[in-house]
PyMOL CGO cylinders between C-alpha atoms (Angstrom):
from pymol import cmd
from pymol.cgo import CYLINDER

trace = [
    CYLINDER, -0.86, 38.84, 17.12, -0.51, 36.40, 15.29, 0.3, 1, 1, 1, 1, 1, 1,
    CYLINDER, -0.51, 36.40, 15.29, -3.23, 35.15, 12.53, 0.3, 1, 1, 1, 1, 1, 1,
    CYLINDER, -3.23, 35.15, 12.53, -2.63, 31.61, 10.23, 0.3, 1, 1, 1, 1, 1, 1,
    CYLINDER, -2.63, 31.61, 10.23, -5.15, 29.59, 8.92, 0.3, 1, 1, 1, 1, 1, 1,
    CYLINDER, -5.15, 29.59, 8.92, -5.63, 25.92, 10.13, 0.3, 1, 1, 1, 1, 1, 1,
    CYLINDER, -5.63, 25.92, 10.13, -7.86, 22.95, 8.64, 0.3, 1, 1, 1, 1, 1, 1,
    CYLINDER, -7.86, 22.95, 8.64, -9.69, 20.53, 10.90, 0.3, 1, 1, 1, 1, 1, 1,
    CYLINDER, -9.69, 20.53, 10.90, -9.88, 17.24, 10.01, 0.3, 1, 1, 1, 1, 1, 1,
    CYLINDER, -9.88, 17.24, 10.01, -12.39, 14.44, 9.74, 0.3, 1, 1, 1, 1, 1, 1,
    CYLINDER, -12.39, 14.44, 9.74, -11.51, 12.88, 13.40, 0.3, 1, 1, 1, 1, 1, 1,
    CYLINDER, -11.51, 12.88, 13.40, -11.85, 16.49, 14.84, 0.3, 1, 1, 1, 1, 1, 1,
    CYLINDER, -11.85, 16.49, 14.84, -7.88, 17.31, 15.03, 0.3, 1, 1, 1, 1, 1, 1,
    CYLINDER, -7.88, 17.31, 15.03, -6.16, 20.53, 14.71, 0.3, 1, 1, 1, 1, 1, 1,
    CYLINDER, -6.16, 20.53, 14.71, -2.84, 22.04, 13.97, 0.3, 1, 1, 1, 1, 1, 1,
    CYLINDER, -2.84, 22.04, 13.97, -1.30, 24.73, 15.71, 0.3, 1, 1, 1, 1, 1, 1,
    CYLINDER, -1.30, 24.73, 15.71, 0.81, 26.11, 13.61, 0.3, 1, 1, 1, 1, 1, 1,
    CYLINDER, 0.81, 26.11, 13.61, 4.78, 25.45, 14.60, 0.3, 1, 1, 1, 1, 1, 1,
    CYLINDER, 4.78, 25.45, 14.60, 5.38, 29.88, 15.13, 0.3, 1, 1, 1, 1, 1, 1,
    CYLINDER, 5.38, 29.88, 15.13, 2.37, 29.54, 17.67, 0.3, 1, 1, 1, 1, 1, 1,
    CYLINDER, 2.37, 29.54, 17.67, 3.35, 26.69, 19.51, 0.3, 1, 1, 1, 1, 1, 1,
    CYLINDER, 3.35, 26.69, 19.51, 7.65, 27.00, 20.47, 0.3, 1, 1, 1, 1, 1, 1,
    CYLINDER, 7.65, 27.00, 20.47, 5.97, 28.33, 23.94, 0.3, 1, 1, 1, 1, 1, 1,
    CYLINDER, 5.97, 28.33, 23.94, 4.60, 24.88, 24.14, 0.3, 1, 1, 1, 1, 1, 1,
    CYLINDER, 4.60, 24.88, 24.14, 5.74, 21.70, 25.67, 0.3, 1, 1, 1, 1, 1, 1,
    CYLINDER, 5.74, 21.70, 25.67, 4.89, 18.34, 23.92, 0.3, 1, 1, 1, 1, 1, 1,
    CYLINDER, 4.89, 18.34, 23.92, 1.57, 16.86, 26.02, 0.3, 1, 1, 1, 1, 1, 1,
    CYLINDER, 1.57, 16.86, 26.02, 0.79, 20.08, 27.36, 0.3, 1, 1, 1, 1, 1, 1,
    CYLINDER, 0.79, 20.08, 27.36, -2.89, 20.28, 28.69, 0.3, 1, 1, 1, 1, 1, 1,
    CYLINDER, -2.89, 20.28, 28.69, -5.15, 23.41, 26.24, 0.3, 1, 1, 1, 1, 1, 1,
    CYLINDER, -5.15, 23.41, 26.24, -8.75, 24.43, 26.73, 0.3, 1, 1, 1, 1, 1, 1,
    CYLINDER, -8.75, 24.43, 26.73, -10.44, 25.26, 24.04, 0.3, 1, 1, 1, 1, 1, 1,
    CYLINDER, -10.44, 25.26, 24.04, -13.66, 27.60, 24.95, 0.3, 1, 1, 1, 1, 1, 1,
    CYLINDER, -13.66, 27.60, 24.95, -16.45, 27.86, 22.33, 0.3, 1, 1, 1, 1, 1, 1,
    CYLINDER, -16.45, 27.86, 22.33, -17.32, 31.46, 22.67, 0.3, 1, 1, 1, 1, 1, 1,
    CYLINDER, -17.32, 31.46, 22.67, -20.72, 31.84, 19.65, 0.3, 1, 1, 1, 1, 1, 1,
    CYLINDER, -20.72, 31.84, 19.65, -18.54, 31.61, 16.57, 0.3, 1, 1, 1, 1, 1, 1,
    CYLINDER, -18.54, 31.61, 16.57, -15.23, 32.47, 18.45, 0.3, 1, 1, 1, 1, 1, 1,
    CYLINDER, -15.23, 32.47, 18.45, -13.08, 28.98, 19.90, 0.3, 1, 1, 1, 1, 1, 1,
    CYLINDER, -13.08, 28.98, 19.90, -10.14, 30.80, 22.60, 0.3, 1, 1, 1, 1, 1, 1,
    CYLINDER, -10.14, 30.80, 22.60, -7.55, 28.36, 23.18, 0.3, 1, 1, 1, 1, 1, 1,
    CYLINDER, -7.55, 28.36, 23.18, -5.09, 28.43, 26.28, 0.3, 1, 1, 1, 1, 1, 1,
    CYLINDER, -5.09, 28.43, 26.28, -2.77, 26.46, 28.29, 0.3, 1, 1, 1, 1, 1, 1,
    CYLINDER, -2.77, 26.46, 28.29, -5.18, 24.68, 31.24, 0.3, 1, 1, 1, 1, 1, 1,
    CYLINDER, -5.18, 24.68, 31.24, -2.23, 26.03, 33.66, 0.3, 1, 1, 1, 1, 1, 1,
    CYLINDER, -2.23, 26.03, 33.66, -2.84, 29.53, 32.86, 0.3, 1, 1, 1, 1, 1, 1,
    CYLINDER, -2.84, 29.53, 32.86, -6.54, 29.49, 34.54, 0.3, 1, 1, 1, 1, 1, 1,
    CYLINDER, -6.54, 29.49, 34.54, -7.66, 30.80, 37.98, 0.3, 1, 1, 1, 1, 1, 1,
    CYLINDER, -7.66, 30.80, 37.98, -7.97, 27.50, 40.26, 0.3, 1, 1, 1, 1, 1, 1,
    CYLINDER, -7.97, 27.50, 40.26, -11.45, 27.38, 40.09, 0.3, 1, 1, 1, 1, 1, 1,
    CYLINDER, -11.45, 27.38, 40.09, -12.13, 27.94, 36.67, 0.3, 1, 1, 1, 1, 1, 1,
    CYLINDER, -12.13, 27.94, 36.67, -9.74, 24.66, 36.78, 0.3, 1, 1, 1, 1, 1, 1,
    CYLINDER, -9.74, 24.66, 36.78, -10.99, 22.81, 39.31, 0.3, 1, 1, 1, 1, 1, 1,
    CYLINDER, -10.99, 22.81, 39.31, -14.83, 23.30, 37.26, 0.3, 1, 1, 1, 1, 1, 1,
    CYLINDER, -14.83, 23.30, 37.26, -13.12, 21.87, 34.44, 0.3, 1, 1, 1, 1, 1, 1,
    CYLINDER, -13.12, 21.87, 34.44, -11.67, 19.05, 35.23, 0.3, 1, 1, 1, 1, 1, 1,
    CYLINDER, -11.67, 19.05, 35.23, -14.63, 18.25, 36.75, 0.3, 1, 1, 1, 1, 1, 1,
    CYLINDER, -14.63, 18.25, 36.75, -16.72, 19.02, 34.51, 0.3, 1, 1, 1, 1, 1, 1,
    CYLINDER, -16.72, 19.02, 34.51, -14.26, 16.61, 32.26, 0.3, 1, 1, 1, 1, 1, 1,
    CYLINDER, -14.26, 16.61, 32.26, -15.17, 13.36, 34.41, 0.3, 1, 1, 1, 1, 1, 1,
    CYLINDER, -15.17, 13.36, 34.41, -18.50, 14.40, 34.12, 0.3, 1, 1, 1, 1, 1, 1,
    CYLINDER, -18.50, 14.40, 34.12, -18.52, 14.03, 30.73, 0.3, 1, 1, 1, 1, 1, 1,
    CYLINDER, -18.52, 14.03, 30.73, -16.56, 10.49, 30.53, 0.3, 1, 1, 1, 1, 1, 1,
    CYLINDER, -16.56, 10.49, 30.53, -19.07, 8.79, 33.40, 0.3, 1, 1, 1, 1, 1, 1,
    CYLINDER, -19.07, 8.79, 33.40, -21.67, 9.85, 31.44, 0.3, 1, 1, 1, 1, 1, 1,
    CYLINDER, -21.67, 9.85, 31.44, -20.77, 8.52, 27.76, 0.3, 1, 1, 1, 1, 1, 1,
    CYLINDER, -20.77, 8.52, 27.76, -20.01, 5.68, 30.04, 0.3, 1, 1, 1, 1, 1, 1,
    CYLINDER, -20.01, 5.68, 30.04, -23.57, 5.44, 30.80, 0.3, 1, 1, 1, 1, 1, 1,
    CYLINDER, -23.57, 5.44, 30.80, -24.20, 5.66, 27.28, 0.3, 1, 1, 1, 1, 1, 1,
    CYLINDER, -24.20, 5.66, 27.28, -21.78, 3.28, 25.86, 0.3, 1, 1, 1, 1, 1, 1,
    CYLINDER, -21.78, 3.28, 25.86, -23.76, 0.87, 28.57, 0.3, 1, 1, 1, 1, 1, 1,
    CYLINDER, -23.76, 0.87, 28.57, -20.53, 0.76, 31.00, 0.3, 1, 1, 1, 1, 1, 1,
    CYLINDER, -20.53, 0.76, 31.00, -22.53, 2.20, 33.77, 0.3, 1, 1, 1, 1, 1, 1,
    CYLINDER, -22.53, 2.20, 33.77, -22.07, 0.16, 37.35, 0.3, 1, 1, 1, 1, 1, 1,
    CYLINDER, -22.07, 0.16, 37.35, -23.88, 0.90, 40.25, 0.3, 1, 1, 1, 1, 1, 1,
    CYLINDER, -23.88, 0.90, 40.25, -22.37, 2.59, 43.28, 0.3, 1, 1, 1, 1, 1, 1,
    CYLINDER, -22.37, 2.59, 43.28, -23.06, 2.65, 46.51, 0.3, 1, 1, 1, 1, 1, 1,
    CYLINDER, -23.06, 2.65, 46.51, -23.96, 6.14, 47.50, 0.3, 1, 1, 1, 1, 1, 1,
    CYLINDER, -23.96, 6.14, 47.50, -21.19, 6.18, 49.71, 0.3, 1, 1, 1, 1, 1, 1,
    CYLINDER, -21.19, 6.18, 49.71, -18.44, 4.81, 47.30, 0.3, 1, 1, 1, 1, 1, 1,
    CYLINDER, -18.44, 4.81, 47.30, -19.29, 7.04, 44.52, 0.3, 1, 1, 1, 1, 1, 1,
    CYLINDER, -19.29, 7.04, 44.52, -19.07, 10.38, 46.13, 0.3, 1, 1, 1, 1, 1, 1,
    CYLINDER, -19.07, 10.38, 46.13, -15.60, 9.39, 47.49, 0.3, 1, 1, 1, 1, 1, 1,
    CYLINDER, -15.60, 9.39, 47.49, -15.06, 8.95, 43.88, 0.3, 1, 1, 1, 1, 1, 1,
    CYLINDER, -15.06, 8.95, 43.88, -16.13, 12.03, 43.30, 0.3, 1, 1, 1, 1, 1, 1,
    CYLINDER, -16.13, 12.03, 43.30, -13.80, 13.88, 45.70, 0.3, 1, 1, 1, 1, 1, 1,
    CYLINDER, -13.80, 13.88, 45.70, -11.40, 12.31, 44.08, 0.3, 1, 1, 1, 1, 1, 1,
    CYLINDER, -11.40, 12.31, 44.08, -11.61, 13.64, 40.43, 0.3, 1, 1, 1, 1, 1, 1,
]
cmd.load_cgo(trace, "trace")
């Protein structure tokens, strides 16, 4: 097991130590899971397909909610909205 110390920036950014990211490709998506005071970070491709789908759906839902909060929400027919959700 490797242990490293990192610092979070004022923008919420962290840097994974070089020795721990050598097997990761540039632009690779990672999932972070918070379980109480424990954080788990793992490559998105390592997740089971069903969990990966759930996470992508949650990301799209969060994005839509933030757009709504900013007043960027547009009205759609229910059929169009359901079609959009199916594409998520």
